[in-house]
N, C-alpha and C positions, 0 to 999 in steps of 0.2 A: 503494498499499499504505499502509494506517495503522500507522504505529508503534504508536498506543493500543490495534490489535487481541492485541498479540502478548501472550501467557500463558503462566506456565511455575508450573508444580511446585515452590513453597519447603519446602524436608526442614524447615526452623526449623518454617514456620506449619502443615505439614504439609496443603496444601493448593495449587490452584491459581489462582496471584495475576494481575492484570495488570500486564506489567512497564511499570515507569517508570523510564527511565534517569535518572542522578543528574544527567548533563546531555546534552538531548537531542543536541548535534552529537559526544559523543566517548561509547562503551559501552566500556567498562572490563572485562577478565573475565581470573580466572587458574582452570586447572586442573594438578593436580598431573600430572607426567611421571615418567616411569620411576626407577626403583635401577635403575644401569645394572653388571648383573654378570653377565645372561645375556639369552638370545632371552626377547624380551616373548611370550608365551600369548595366546590367542586372547581369553580373559576381559579382557586389557589392551587389546586390542584394540577389543572392543566400547566401551570408557571412551572410549578416543581417536575412537573413530567419533564417539560421542554431540557430544563437543565440535566436531570437525570440521564436524558437520551444524548445529549451533549457531551455531558463528562465521559459514560460510555465509550463513546465514539473515539475520544482524545483520547484515550487509553489506551485505542489499538495502535495508535498512533504517533505517541510518545513515550520514552523511558520514564517520564517523571510527569506527574499529573498533581495540583495542590489546587484544594476544590475548596472555596471557604463561602458558607450558607450560615448568617446571623439569626440570632435569636435578638428580636427588640421584647427585652422585659419592662422598661419603661418608660410609659406612654398616656396622655391624659384617659384614652378609652381604656387602658386597663385600671387607672384609679375610679374611673368612674362605674365598670364594672362591680369592682370590689366592693365598693359602696353599696350599688347594687344587691348584690348575694351577701354582704351583711359578712361578709371575710377578710380575711388579711391579705392584701396584696402578692405577699410571697407565697402565699397558699393559692392565691389564684394563679399565678405565674409558673409555679410548680405542676398543678396538675393539667393545665391548659397544656404546657410543652411534653408532658409524658402521653396526652391525647395525640401531641401533633406525631410526638416518636412514634408511636402506635399506628396511626394512618399512615403514614410514610411507609413501617414495614410491612406492614398488610398490602400495602400495594406494588413490594419490591421495589422502591424508589432506596438508591444506594445513601447510605448516611456522607456526610461531606465529612472531609479530610478536618476542619478544624470547624466546630460551633463556637463560636465567641458569643455571648452575650454583653449586653448593651452595661449593664450594672458592672461586669467585672470590668468594664475599660473605662471607666470615670476618667482615671488617670491620665489616660492618651489624648481623651476629649479634652481637659480643661487644657493639657498642653497645646492642643491643636488652635482652641479657640484663641489661646492667649496670642498664639503667632501668627493668627489672621489680624488682631488688633495691630498689632508690631509691623504688619507689613501693610497696614491702612485700609484692610481691606472690611474691617469690622469695628463696632463701635460700643460702649458701655453705659445703658440709661434705665435708671428708674428699678434697678435690678436685673434688666436685662441685658444681654448681649445680643445683637443683631450683627446680619452680614448685610456690607452696603452694595446695593445691586447693583450702582450706577458706577462703583468703583472696578469692576471688572466688564469691561467693553464688549470684550464676547459671551454676554448673558443671553441665555435663549439659543444661541448655535446649537445645541445638540438637539432642542425640540423642534428648531426650525421657525420658530415665529418669535416678533421683536418683544421686549421687555414689556411694552405698553397694553399688546396682546395679549403677554402670560399674565401680567395683574388683573387685567379684564378677565379671563376665564378660571383667574382662581377662586375669585370671589374673597382676597387677600384683606384680613382683618387691618383696618385701617386706625393704628393706636396712637395716642399722642407724643409717645416716646420713640414714633418712629421718623428717622431722619426724612424717609423716603416710603410710600404706599406697598413697595413693592419688597420694602426688606426682609428677611426671616430670622426668626428665631432662632440662634445658637444656643442660649441659656436663658432659663427661664427662672425666675423665684417661686420657692414654693413652702407654701403654709404648713403648720405643723402635723395636720394630717394626710399629708403626700408626700413622697420619697425625696431626699434632701442631699445634700453633698456640699460640705464647705467647699468655699473656690474664693479666688480672688473680688468677686462682683458679690459676695453672701452667700448665703444657702440657698440651695438653687439644684436643678435638673436640665440636663440637655434638651435641647431639641429632637428632633427624631432624622433630621436628614445629617446633622454631623456625627450622628451613630456611625454611621456607616463609614462614614471617610476616617474617620480614627480606625474604625476597628481593619476595613483593607490595609489601611498602610502598616498597621501593626502586622498582619502578618503577610499581605502579600507585598508591601515596598511605594514608594511614588509612582513606580510603571505597573501596570501588569497586562495581562494580554486580552480578557473579557471581563465584562461587565454584565449582569443581566436581569432580567426580571418581565413581568406582564409589564405591558403597552401602557397602562393604567399609569404605572410610576415613570411614566418618561416624564411625564411634568405634572408637580413640582419636584417632586421628588431626587428623580436620578438628575435633573439642569442643575439642583441647589448644590448637592453630591458634587457635580463635576466642577461647577464655580469656585467652592468653598477649599476643595483641594489643589484645583491649580494655581488659587491664588495663597496658598499657604505653602506652596510648594514651586516657587516659581521658574519655569524653562520646564519643567515635569509635562509628561501629554496624560496621565493619571489610567484609564482604562484604552487602550489601542482599539478595541472593537467592540460597539453596544451591541446586547442581542434580546430580542424585547418578540413576546409569544403574544400574539391577536388576541382579544375577548373571547368568552363563551359563553354562547346563548343558550335558554332551554327552549324546549319546542317552538323556536326562531322568536323567542323576548327574551330582550335583558333579563338577567335573573331578581327578584325582587320576593321581597316576604308578602306583600301586599298583594301579589299576583296566586302567591302560593306555589310560584317555582323554586323557590331557592331551597337548595339541596348542601348539605351537608357530606364531606366525604363520608362519615361516620353512618349516616342514612344511608346514601345510595351504596356502600360495603355488605351495609344489611339485607339487600336488595339481592345483589348481583354479585357476579364471579369478579376479582380483581384484576386479573387475564383480561376477563373481556371487555373491563372498564378499561385498562390501558388499549387496549385494540380499538375498542372506539374512538376514543382520544389523535391516537395515531393515525388516523385514516383521513385526519382533514391535516396540512400544513401547518407548519405550528404558527405561520404568519400570518395563513386565512382565518376568519371568525369559523368557529365549530358550533356546530347545532349540535347539541346535547338532549338525547330523546330516550325514552323507554322502550321506543320501536329501534331505534339505531343501538341502544346494549342488547337487546335479544339478539340483532342479528348480527353484534358483534360475537355472542357466545356462540350462536351455530357456526360462523366461522372458524370460531377455536375448537370446535367440537369436530368438525372437517381436518382443521390442523391434526390434531391430537389423533382421529385417525388415522390417517397417510404415517403417522409415525409407529403407531400403532402394533403394525405387523414385525415391526423390528426393537422391540420394546427395552431385549438383551443387548443390544448390538448400539445402544443410543450412545454411548461415554467413548468410540472410537473418536479418533482425531482426524479431523478434516477441515479444510481451509473456506473461510467466507466466502459464498460465489461472489467474482465478476462483479454481476451485473447489482447483486444487492450492494455492494462498496461504495460502486459510482454513485446510485443513487442517495445513498445516504452522505458522500462526500460534496453534492449539490446543493446545502446548505438545507442538510437533514429532512431530507425529500424522501419522508416515509410513507407518502402514498404510493408513489414507487417503489420503494421498497416492498412495500406490503405485495405489491402486483407478482415483483418477483417471488416472493414466497407462494402465492396462490399456484403461479406456474412450478416451483419446487413439490406443493402439494401434489398437485396434478400428475406427474412424473412416479412421485414416491406411492399415489393411489395402485400403479398399474405395476407396483413391485421394484422400482428402482430403488436400491438401498443406499448409493451416493447421493442422489434427491434429497432421500428421507435424513441423512444427518446434515446435510448444506440446511436442509429446513430448519432443524433444528438449532442448530449454528445462527441462524441468522435471528428465527426469534428468541434465543439468549440475547443478543446484543439490543433487543428492545427491550429485553425486560421479561419478557415472555419464557411461556415451560419452565416453570419454577417445582412440576410435579411428573409422574410419571401418566403415562397412558390410561393406565388400569386404575388411578387411582383419582385421576382427573373427571373418568365416564360414573365411576362409585357417587362421588358430591354432584355426579349430576344428574343421576336416577334419581339419588335422594331427594332433590330440587325439586323435578319434577311430579315426584311421591306428593309433598308437601303443596304445592302449585294444586294438586287435581284435587285435596282433600277440602281445599280452599274455595275451591268452585262448588262442590258438594253442598259446604256451609254455608254459601251464596245465594245455591241455589233453595236449601231447606228455610232460611231467612224469608226468602222471598215467596215461598209456601206456609208460609207462618208456623213451620217447624220447628220453634225454639231447641224444644227438647234435643232433638240432631244436632242443630248448631249448634246450641252448648255443651254437646257431648264430643264433637267433633274440634274445637275449641280445647276441652279438657285432656283429651287425648292428645294434643300436640302440645300442647303446655308440660303432662309427664315428659317426653320426650325433647323438652327445654325449648319449645318452639315456642314464640308469644305472639300471637295477631294481635293488631292494630289496626281500628278500622278508621276510615275518614273519608270526606267527601270523593276524594280523588279512588277510593278503592283499599281493599284491606291488602296490608301490607307484614311481612312475617319477619321476625328476628332471632336469633341465638340467644340464649341466657347462658 
């Protein structure tokens, strides 16, 4: 595999470019992780999966890859949720971080090499803010420290908009202590009931943007290869990160390439709790196989808007069934070594073209179903590159049969309820409960989950 053939879409340049590592022996990248106050939703999952696919590919191309994904554990959303839950901030962040890790493991998303937490890097954050003040790009006012947007002439370059447009689009808070409406907070004062640390500007806590700049610098240096996240982070988060990092370290370039995945729709509409189409990763995992979920997400290119639907998930499961059937005849030989198919490699090198890579897998499945052992081995190898085929075909179909049995019982229960045979409906519910299956009725239908 030629490293020179990898191409990625760079959000800053608005085009696909050849990827050239700063150090051909060591690629370094940073992706924004979660703010830990609740379960992550499936839109977050797409961003995590994009990073996972990219890192898996880079590991096949380069001798060493350092992947950093942060945890934001100090944020106003966290403070508000802890107060609402009547629990401590530490309890909330620890619990939701564990939930996040569990969801990522369930989805076969590999852990990062480094997972820094904002609260463990306050010293680095304070040091960076002090340097920005010294460099003339930040100022202290009424216990706050703010980045001076007019001091950086290239502000807006990453997102491709001028500062006036950015300010209007962001609906920024116009506070009396700001010299310019677009100036953003690096440090803010804390009340007694809020997390706070001593600093040259009084007891307070960091703003969101400076946390990522400080943590990426701590583990990857002034310059590194790739920064990524969801397209919703392009402005203001990544724009502000870029500005403050470049101003803190004059002459640096921060991230060499910016990778952003497009948004996710549910049944053709933007996710919204009011529309009833807002789903957490945990909720989707309770109803669907994680490999089918991965496959459904990979069917669209990461830069294309993806429509996520129940019908799409069922179709993805059927395709995975077919792939596993293609492997089943060779189950005892699947550990044999084989090279990745050239066409699959070429697709992945084309800016992570997963739809094209999946087409190659379909062709391999066709050949494997006709008895081609090499095609079966290559199918498994390609699938593993995408985080698929984490179980043996025998186990896969055992789990599928169980799920189909549960779905059949739910249909029987629904029919009994419609016929007002509540005794039968209750009996089926109780039988499933004895098997560790809980049913939850909603206007959208009945879902089940294991306990």
